[in-house]
MDAnalysis code that builds the backbone (N, CA, C; Angstrom):
import MDAnalysis as mda
import numpy as np

u = mda.Universe.empty(525, n_residues=175, atom_resindex=np.repeat(np.arange(175), 3), trajectory=True)
u.add_TopologyAttr("name", ["N", "CA", "C"] * 175)
u.add_TopologyAttr("resid", np.arange(1, 176))
u.add_TopologyAttr("resname", ["MET", "ASN", "SER", "LEU", "LYS", "ARG", "ILE", "SER", "TYR", "ASP", "LEU", "VAL", "LEU", "GLY", "LEU", "SER", "ILE", "LEU", "PHE", "CYS", "PHE", "SER", "SER", "CYS", "GLN", "THR", "GLY", "GLN", "SER", "LYS", "SER", "GLN", "LYS", "GLN", "SER", "ALA", "VAL", "LYS", "GLU", "THR", "VAL", "THR", "THR", "VAL", "SER", "GLN", "ALA", "VAL", "PRO", "SER", "LYS", "THR", "ASP", "THR", "GLY", "LYS", "ALA", "PRO", "GLU", "SER", "LYS", "ASN", "LYS", "LYS", "THR", "VAL", "VAL", "CYS", "TYR", "PHE", "HIS", "GLY", "ASN", "ILE", "ARG", "CYS", "PRO", "ALA", "CYS", "ILE", "ASP", "LEU", "GLU", "ASN", "PHE", "THR", "LYS", "SER", "GLU", "VAL", "GLU", "ALA", "SER", "PHE", "ALA", "ASP", "ALA", "ILE", "ARG", "ASP", "GLY", "LYS", "MET", "GLU", "TRP", "ARG", "VAL", "VAL", "ASN", "TYR", "ASP", "VAL", "LYS", "GLY", "ASN", "GLU", "HIS", "PHE", "MET", "ASP", "ASP", "TYR", "LYS", "LEU", "TYR", "ALA", "GLN", "SER", "VAL", "VAL", "ILE", "LEU", "THR", "ILE", "ASN", "ASP", "GLY", "LYS", "GLU", "THR", "SER", "TRP", "LYS", "ASN", "LEU", "ASN", "ARG", "VAL", "TRP", "GLN", "LEU", "VAL", "GLN", "ASN", "GLU", "GLY", "LYS", "PHE", "ARG", "GLU", "TYR", "ILE", "ARG", "ASN", "GLU", "VAL", "SER", "ALA", "CYS", "LEU", "ALA", "GLY", "LYS", "CYS", "LEU"])
u.atoms.positions = np.array([
    [-4.714, 33.151, -2.076],
    [-3.248, 33.039, -1.092],
    [-2.900, 31.273, -1.079],
    [-3.700, 30.661, -0.330],
    [-4.062, 29.197, -0.140],
    [-4.327, 28.492, -1.143],
    [-4.638, 28.885, -2.440],
    [-4.656, 28.394, -3.651],
    [-2.870, 27.915, -4.151],
    [-2.438, 29.159, -3.968],
    [-0.644, 29.342, -4.319],
    [-0.119, 28.128, -3.628],
    [-0.201, 28.224, -2.122],
    [0.159, 27.559, -1.238],
    [0.053, 26.139, -1.332],
    [-1.175, 25.398, -1.987],
    [-1.798, 24.253, -2.276],
    [-0.845, 23.743, -3.211],
    [-0.615, 24.674, -4.606],
    [-0.235, 24.762, -5.918],
    [1.440, 24.322, -5.701],
    [1.517, 24.743, -5.152],
    [3.486, 25.166, -4.636],
    [3.883, 23.867, -4.040],
    [2.896, 22.890, -2.787],
    [3.159, 21.870, -2.397],
    [2.620, 20.774, -2.943],
    [1.810, 20.828, -3.958],
    [1.405, 19.703, -4.952],
    [2.719, 19.751, -5.936],
    [3.209, 21.012, -6.159],
    [4.641, 20.420, -7.566],
    [5.678, 20.215, -6.620],
    [6.287, 20.524, -5.219],
    [7.096, 20.064, -4.970],
    [6.828, 18.931, -4.360],
    [5.404, 18.042, -3.841],
    [5.323, 16.879, -3.697],
    [5.867, 16.276, -5.238],
    [4.960, 16.498, -6.243],
    [4.939, 15.939, -7.324],
    [6.811, 15.916, -8.168],
    [7.201, 16.714, -7.545],
    [8.699, 16.581, -8.245],
    [9.386, 15.706, -6.785],
    [8.996, 15.865, -6.036],
    [9.924, 14.781, -4.956],
    [9.434, 12.999, -5.426],
    [8.601, 13.000, -5.882],
    [8.360, 11.989, -6.511],
    [9.150, 11.393, -7.412],
    [9.147, 12.542, -8.745],
    [9.786, 12.155, -9.639],
    [11.139, 11.909, -9.057],
    [11.772, 12.736, -8.433],
    [13.222, 12.678, -7.982],
    [13.568, 11.147, -7.541],
    [12.400, 10.598, -6.553],
    [12.444, 10.062, -5.974],
    [12.398, 8.227, -7.186],
    [11.700, 8.386, -7.993],
    [11.669, 7.535, -9.257],
    [13.067, 7.395, -10.076],
    [13.759, 8.878, -10.016],
    [15.162, 8.587, -11.292],
    [16.017, 8.163, -10.536],
    [15.740, 8.388, -9.163],
    [17.212, 7.765, -8.090],
    [17.151, 6.493, -7.497],
    [15.942, 5.549, -7.951],
    [15.458, 4.832, -7.212],
    [16.608, 3.225, -7.864],
    [17.438, 2.919, -6.975],
    [17.702, 1.469, -6.728],
    [19.510, 2.102, -6.460],
    [19.633, 3.203, -6.692],
    [20.952, 4.120, -6.685],
    [21.900, 2.956, -5.051],
    [22.738, 2.750, -5.743],
    [23.328, 1.883, -4.658],
    [23.148, 0.495, -3.905],
    [22.251, -0.150, -4.696],
    [21.641, -1.325, -4.588],
    [22.618, -2.148, -5.823],
    [23.175, -3.626, -4.852],
    [23.889, -4.112, -5.857],
    [22.721, -5.266, -6.947],
    [22.751, -5.887, -8.027],
    [22.190, -6.427, -9.019],
    [21.526, -7.592, -8.161],
    [22.015, -8.171, -7.274],
    [21.455, -9.222, -6.105],
    [20.097, -8.877, -5.653],
    [20.147, -7.811, -5.239],
    [19.534, -7.087, -4.490],
    [17.690, -6.480, -4.880],
    [18.385, -5.817, -6.384],
    [17.317, -5.772, -6.900],
    [16.425, -7.514, -7.447],
    [17.311, -8.151, -7.724],
    [17.047, -9.457, -8.329],
    [15.840, -10.165, -7.080],
    [16.516, -10.326, -6.148],
    [16.003, -10.865, -5.140],
    [14.356, -9.828, -4.580],
    [14.757, -8.699, -4.592],
    [13.027, -8.047, -4.278],
    [12.239, -8.195, -5.389],
    [12.974, -8.379, -6.522],
    [11.727, -8.674, -7.753],
    [10.977, -10.509, -7.529],
    [12.231, -11.258, -7.105],
    [11.547, -12.769, -7.090],
    [10.281, -12.667, -5.568],
    [11.081, -12.002, -4.507],
    [10.476, -11.674, -3.102],
    [8.701, -11.530, -3.493],
    [8.706, -10.583, -4.611],
    [6.950, -9.865, -4.906],
    [6.441, -10.825, -5.695],
    [7.428, -11.653, -6.704],
    [6.906, -12.425, -7.675],
    [6.331, -13.590, -6.893],
    [6.762, -13.943, -5.915],
    [6.432, -15.312, -5.019],
    [4.839, -14.919, -4.212],
    [5.108, -13.551, -3.580],
    [3.555, -12.853, -2.968],
    [2.425, -12.756, -3.668],
    [3.022, -11.979, -5.019],
    [1.589, -12.461, -5.862],
    [0.765, -13.126, -6.086],
    [1.279, -14.347, -6.042],
    [0.607, -15.966, -6.070],
    [-0.472, -16.172, -5.207],
    [-0.467, -15.178, -4.249],
    [-1.842, -14.948, -3.442],
    [-2.569, -13.806, -3.637],
    [-3.096, -13.985, -4.792],
    [-3.904, -13.170, -5.538],
    [-5.157, -12.143, -4.631],
    [-5.025, -10.885, -4.895],
    [-5.887, -9.896, -4.869],
    [-7.031, -10.239, -5.085],
    [-8.312, -10.657, -4.311],
    [-9.351, -10.849, -4.750],
    [-9.780, -9.629, -5.733],
    [-10.541, -10.082, -6.785],
    [-11.186, -9.086, -7.651],
    [-11.839, -8.149, -7.328],
    [-12.078, -6.785, -7.795],
    [-13.120, -5.854, -6.954],
    [-14.541, -6.332, -7.525],
    [-15.355, -5.541, -6.651],
    [-16.953, -5.952, -7.574],
    [-17.159, -4.370, -7.245],
    [-18.625, -4.647, -7.881],
    [-19.364, -3.122, -8.472],
    [-20.410, -2.873, -7.587],
    [-20.511, -3.721, -6.258],
    [-21.536, -3.488, -5.658],
    [-21.337, -2.321, -4.621],
    [-20.554, -1.944, -4.295],
    [-20.370, -0.896, -3.359],
    [-19.925, -1.460, -1.824],
    [-20.603, -1.185, -1.249],
    [-20.193, -1.675, 0.147],
    [-21.524, -2.737, 0.371],
    [-20.721, -3.925, 0.766],
    [-21.478, -5.240, 0.993],
    [-22.224, -4.992, 2.512],
    [-23.135, -5.977, 2.609],
    [-23.613, -5.938, 4.389],
    [-22.433, -6.715, 5.045],
    [-22.058, -6.697, 6.192],
    [-21.331, -7.150, 6.764],
    [-21.431, -8.888, 6.772],
    [-20.212, -9.676, 7.146],
    [-20.486, -11.495, 7.023],
    [-19.304, -11.667, 8.183],
    [-19.784, -12.853, 8.316],
    [-18.911, -13.158, 9.359],
    [-17.653, -13.485, 8.818],
    [-17.374, -13.503, 7.506],
    [-16.002, -13.978, 6.564],
    [-15.215, -12.594, 6.565],
    [-15.451, -11.621, 7.162],
    [-14.373, -10.678, 6.701],
    [-13.244, -10.522, 7.400],
    [-12.050, -10.070, 6.098],
    [-10.472, -9.812, 6.368],
    [-10.536, -8.199, 5.729],
    [-9.647, -7.972, 6.454],
    [-8.887, -6.361, 6.011],
    [-7.614, -7.070, 5.543],
    [-7.262, -6.524, 4.161],
    [-5.903, -6.600, 3.733],
    [-5.002, -5.345, 3.699],
    [-4.031, -5.322, 4.123],
    [-2.640, -4.181, 4.023],
    [-1.787, -5.017, 2.687],
    [-2.030, -3.735, 1.631],
    [-0.814, -4.321, 0.531],
    [-0.214, -3.338, 0.018],
    [0.958, -3.098, -0.233],
    [2.154, -2.552, -0.244],
    [2.352, -2.380, -2.038],
    [2.096, -1.615, -2.765],
    [2.010, -2.017, -4.209],
    [3.207, -1.186, -4.482],
    [4.217, -1.610, -5.570],
    [5.289, -1.177, -5.787],
    [5.671, -1.944, -7.611],
    [6.701, -0.954, -7.911],
    [7.067, -1.330, -9.421],
    [8.672, -2.336, -9.416],
    [8.827, -2.433, -10.304],
    [10.239, -2.772, -10.461],
    [11.532, -1.867, -9.573],
    [11.531, -0.565, -9.950],
    [12.572, 0.389, -9.627],
    [11.979, 1.176, -8.279],
    [12.692, 1.095, -7.634],
    [12.422, 1.123, -6.267],
    [13.497, 2.044, -5.445],
    [13.573, 3.321, -4.872],
    [14.615, 4.360, -4.071],
    [14.243, 3.792, -2.575],
    [15.380, 4.426, -2.028],
    [15.104, 4.737, -0.276],
    [14.011, 4.640, 0.452],
    [13.180, 5.241, -0.498],
    [12.012, 5.837, 0.322],
    [10.736, 4.596, -0.048],
    [10.767, 4.423, -0.674],
    [10.041, 3.281, -1.515],
    [10.192, 2.000, -0.753],
    [11.326, 1.749, -0.202],
    [11.670, 0.450, 0.858],
    [11.102, 1.157, 1.782],
    [11.355, 2.204, 2.221],
    [11.157, 2.599, 3.502],
    [9.208, 2.543, 3.886],
    [8.721, 2.803, 2.521],
    [7.121, 2.808, 2.999],
    [6.759, 1.448, 3.010],
    [7.525, 0.570, 2.560],
    [7.310, -1.231, 2.716],
    [7.652, -1.572, 4.308],
    [9.195, -1.158, 4.392],
    [9.307, -1.713, 5.860],
    [8.562, -0.899, 6.939],
    [8.360, 0.118, 6.702],
    [7.497, 0.834, 7.855],
    [6.046, 0.455, 8.031],
    [5.287, -0.139, 6.942],
    [3.980, -0.335, 6.942],
    [4.093, -1.496, 7.574],
    [4.815, -2.309, 6.982],
    [4.981, -4.307, 7.526],
    [4.716, -4.143, 8.734],
    [6.333, -3.885, 9.357],
    [6.694, -3.303, 11.039],
    [5.029, -3.234, 11.490],
    [4.609, -1.981, 10.820],
    [3.635, -1.524, 12.368],
    [2.242, -1.976, 12.028],
    [2.111, -2.798, 10.903],
    [1.088, -3.735, 10.533],
    [1.323, -5.028, 11.459],
    [2.556, -5.251, 11.497],
    [2.576, -6.632, 11.969],
    [2.775, -6.252, 13.628],
    [3.026, -5.605, 14.143],
    [3.252, -5.461, 15.571],
    [1.778, -4.567, 15.926],
    [0.947, -4.000, 15.220],
    [0.105, -3.562, 15.841],
    [-1.242, -4.370, 15.947],
    [-1.417, -4.691, 14.646],
    [-2.243, -6.170, 14.684],
    [-2.024, -7.440, 14.291],
    [-0.973, -7.655, 15.038],
    [-0.568, -9.235, 15.549],
    [-1.967, -10.339, 15.760],
    [-2.637, -9.777, 17.128],
    [-3.726, -10.526, 17.322],
    [-4.518, -10.844, 15.473],
    [-5.110, -9.790, 14.945],
    [-5.554, -9.569, 13.670],
    [-5.469, -10.953, 13.252],
    [-4.002, -10.811, 12.763],
    [-2.958, -11.486, 11.455],
    [-2.909, -13.156, 12.134],
    [-3.380, -13.043, 13.296],
    [-3.069, -14.333, 13.923],
    [-4.362, -15.266, 13.755],
    [-5.237, -14.123, 13.503],
    [-6.644, -15.076, 14.083],
    [-7.526, -14.932, 12.549],
    [-6.452, -14.377, 11.469],
    [-6.765, -14.766, 9.963],
    [-7.798, -13.937, 9.624],
    [-7.528, -12.482, 10.443],
    [-8.832, -11.108, 10.499],
    [-8.325, -10.381, 9.325],
    [-6.797, -10.294, 9.108],
    [-6.109, -9.548, 8.506],
    [-5.049, -10.408, 7.764],
    [-4.426, -9.754, 6.627],
    [-3.203, -10.058, 5.826],
    [-2.531, -9.036, 5.486],
    [-1.312, -9.470, 5.526],
    [-0.312, -8.422, 4.557],
    [0.510, -8.841, 3.736],
    [0.385, -8.130, 2.396],
    [0.586, -8.486, 0.971],
    [1.601, -7.191, 0.470],
    [2.147, -8.001, -0.200],
    [3.475, -7.451, -1.256],
    [2.962, -7.560, -2.472],
    [2.395, -6.523, -3.657],
    [2.571, -6.733, -4.850],
    [3.275, -5.747, -6.060],
    [4.134, -6.497, -6.989],
    [4.438, -6.023, -7.796],
    [4.006, -5.300, -9.066],
    [3.599, -4.708, -9.333],
    [2.234, -4.009, -10.030],
    [2.754, -3.733, -11.183],
    [4.372, -4.022, -11.622],
    [4.879, -4.472, -12.866],
    [5.148, -5.933, -13.237],
    [5.244, -6.794, -12.884],
    [4.831, -8.157, -13.128],
    [3.724, -8.139, -13.853],
    [3.769, -8.708, -15.083],
    [2.997, -9.261, -15.778],
    [1.407, -10.082, -15.360],
    [0.252, -9.133, -15.707],
    [-0.614, -9.669, -15.010],
    [-1.293, -8.811, -13.933],
    [-0.172, -8.319, -13.651],
    [-0.476, -7.011, -12.017],
    [-0.466, -5.524, -12.679],
    [-0.558, -5.516, -13.850],
    [-0.752, -4.280, -14.246],
    [-2.093, -3.212, -14.389],
    [-3.046, -4.503, -14.003],
    [-4.558, -3.875, -13.817],
    [-4.577, -2.983, -12.312],
    [-3.733, -3.337, -11.326],
    [-3.956, -3.037, -9.678],
    [-3.717, -1.220, -10.192],
    [-2.380, -1.024, -11.144],
    [-2.895, 0.517, -11.278],
    [-4.145, 1.277, -11.285],
    [-4.541, 0.918, -12.516],
    [-5.996, 1.175, -13.004],
    [-7.194, 0.763, -11.672],
    [-7.332, -0.253, -11.314],
    [-7.892, -0.645, -10.144],
    [-8.171, 0.105, -9.045],
    [-7.050, 0.389, -8.253],
    [-6.929, 1.199, -6.962],
    [-6.137, 2.393, -7.082],
    [-6.354, 3.202, -8.942],
    [-5.841, 4.482, -8.985],
    [-4.459, 5.341, -8.120],
    [-3.165, 4.125, -8.534],
    [-1.814, 4.072, -7.927],
    [-1.151, 4.858, -9.312],
    [-0.465, 5.952, -8.740],
    [0.476, 6.575, -9.453],
    [1.369, 6.240, -9.355],
    [1.931, 5.675, -8.225],
    [3.507, 5.027, -7.610],
    [3.139, 4.437, -6.786],
    [4.763, 4.107, -6.241],
    [3.832, 3.088, -4.904],
    [3.120, 3.728, -4.001],
    [2.263, 2.394, -3.854],
    [1.198, 3.010, -2.331],
    [0.822, 1.380, -1.717],
    [0.042, 2.815, -0.317],
    [-0.678, 1.383, 0.415],
    [-1.601, 1.467, -0.008],
    [-2.879, 0.176, 0.192],
    [-3.932, 0.184, -0.182],
    [-4.836, -0.882, 1.083],
    [-5.821, -0.530, 1.748],
    [-6.139, -1.407, 2.689],
    [-7.636, -1.381, 1.574],
    [-7.794, -3.240, 1.933],
    [-9.117, -3.682, 1.334],
    [-9.922, -4.310, 2.377],
    [-10.647, -4.243, 2.051],
    [-12.000, -5.380, 2.906],
    [-12.679, -6.155, 2.139],
    [-12.385, -7.391, 2.501],
    [-12.830, -8.715, 1.700],
    [-14.232, -9.430, 2.757],
    [-15.279, -9.272, 2.100],
    [-16.639, -10.398, 2.628],
    [-16.812, -11.266, 1.726],
    [-16.757, -12.517, 2.612],
    [-17.187, -14.027, 1.542],
    [-16.159, -14.024, 0.538],
    [-14.992, -13.607, 0.773],
    [-13.855, -13.911, -0.622],
    [-14.251, -12.682, -1.446],
    [-14.737, -11.797, -2.020],
    [-14.648, -10.619, -2.649],
    [-14.459, -9.324, -1.710],
    [-13.628, -8.519, -2.875],
    [-13.642, -7.066, -2.302],
    [-14.333, -6.293, -2.375],
    [-15.064, -5.759, -0.958],
    [-16.486, -4.819, -0.845],
    [-15.753, -3.472, -1.041],
    [-14.648, -2.955, -0.586],
    [-14.587, -1.434, -0.639],
    [-12.739, -1.524, 0.019],
    [-12.282, -0.364, -0.603],
    [-10.775, -0.251, -0.507],
    [-10.578, 0.638, -0.535],
    [-9.199, 1.150, 0.436],
    [-9.064, 3.164, 0.461],
    [-7.434, 2.893, 0.399],
    [-7.270, 3.689, -0.917],
    [-5.631, 4.164, -1.065],
    [-5.390, 5.005, 0.181],
    [-3.955, 4.801, 0.707],
    [-3.747, 5.714, 1.766],
    [-2.542, 6.654, 1.134],
    [-3.250, 7.909, 0.899],
    [-3.009, 8.622, -0.279],
    [-1.820, 9.831, 0.534],
    [-1.715, 9.786, 1.382],
    [-0.522, 10.379, 2.530],
    [1.109, 10.003, 3.197],
    [1.118, 8.573, 2.551],
    [1.852, 7.886, 2.792],
    [3.204, 8.824, 2.072],
    [3.246, 9.350, 1.078],
    [4.558, 10.198, 0.535],
    [4.920, 11.471, 1.150],
    [3.766, 12.102, 2.155],
    [3.795, 13.159, 2.860],
    [4.272, 13.210, 3.916],
    [4.342, 12.117, 4.318],
    [5.094, 11.367, 5.829],
    [5.963, 10.395, 5.710],
    [6.570, 9.931, 4.867],
    [7.230, 9.029, 4.736],
    [8.559, 9.463, 5.541],
    [8.936, 10.839, 5.625],
    [10.163, 11.279, 6.074],
    [10.214, 11.240, 7.903],
    [8.936, 11.132, 8.466],
    [8.768, 10.905, 9.978],
    [8.341, 9.687, 9.656],
    [8.992, 8.782, 10.206],
    [8.656, 7.865, 10.590],
    [7.588, 7.418, 11.858],
    [7.579, 7.821, 12.814],
    [6.559, 8.207, 13.621],
    [5.150, 8.536, 13.096],
    [4.944, 9.595, 12.580],
    [3.976, 10.388, 12.319],
    [3.408, 9.211, 10.979],
    [4.193, 8.408, 10.256],
    [3.992, 7.455, 9.511],
    [3.445, 6.317, 9.801],
    [3.815, 5.743, 10.794],
    [3.161, 4.665, 11.741],
    [1.964, 5.355, 12.309],
    [1.828, 6.242, 12.237],
    [0.305, 6.328, 13.720],
    [-0.589, 6.719, 12.574],
    [-0.271, 7.603, 11.310],
    [-1.337, 6.956, 9.787],
    [-1.579, 5.866, 9.942],
    [-0.691, 5.195, 9.494],
    [-1.048, 3.657, 8.761],
    [-1.853, 2.822, 10.399],
    [-1.179, 2.741, 11.659],
    [-2.242, 2.193, 12.853],
    [-3.847, 2.644, 12.477],
    [-4.025, 4.087, 12.101],
    [-5.058, 4.584, 12.269],
    [-5.893, 4.571, 11.564],
    [-5.437, 4.146, 10.334],
    [-6.364, 4.161, 9.279],
    [-6.729, 2.183, 9.068],
    [-5.937, 1.863, 9.451],
    [-5.964, 0.108, 9.626],
    [-7.089, -0.075, 10.209],
    [-7.129, 0.952, 11.559],
    [-7.750, 0.768, 13.036],
    [-9.619, 0.624, 12.725],
    [-9.439, 2.081, 11.526],
    [-10.626, 2.416, 10.978],
    [-11.583, 1.311, 10.495],
    [-10.505, 0.802, 9.210],
    [-10.905, -0.278, 8.611],
    [-11.216, -1.586, 9.137],
    [-10.871, -2.070, 9.960],
    [-10.670, -3.100, 11.115],
    [-12.330, -2.616, 11.916],
    [-12.865, -1.356, 12.007],
    [-13.972, -1.201, 12.533],
    [-15.282, -0.761, 11.663],
    [-14.959, -1.175, 10.511],
    [-15.839, -0.998, 9.349],
    [-16.204, 0.653, 9.139],
    [-14.932, 1.351, 9.309],
    [-15.203, 2.603, 8.944],
    [-13.960, 3.071, 7.770],
    [-13.728, 2.220, 7.182],
    [-12.853, 2.504, 5.852],
    [-12.881, 3.299, 4.721],
    [-13.437, 4.361, 4.740],
    [-13.762, 5.631, 4.075],
    [-13.639, 6.612, 4.147],
])
């Protein structure tokens, strides 16, 4: 019976995401769509360091945590909520880390030419939040926060999830 519940849950989640993509950008004007694309193109110029195959590297003094919101050109209201909830939670809860240069917030459009590799790099299947650990300028670990789609309809639980996951990564427990 448990496997039937899991299959049903996965089916409902998959259909919800599919519905979200099919209804993305409904009600947005052309200028809103274009400004969203322009914003992410300029943000992408702060390139995410490339992945390394070394696994988890030893701790360094030049450690940084990067919280990335990955999205495509087509965005629905839930997609925009993913970005807004994550950004506001990261900026509110980790303002000191951001100010001290220990953390960054980035928005990356994976549909922009040259960014397609992020889909494979981080095993993205839809808009996602990924936390990267950077040591001495090289990515040493990452975590795709796969529960964001389950929680986006409950802002309080969503923010708690983001806060807990980012805190864990800052503490070196990002896996």
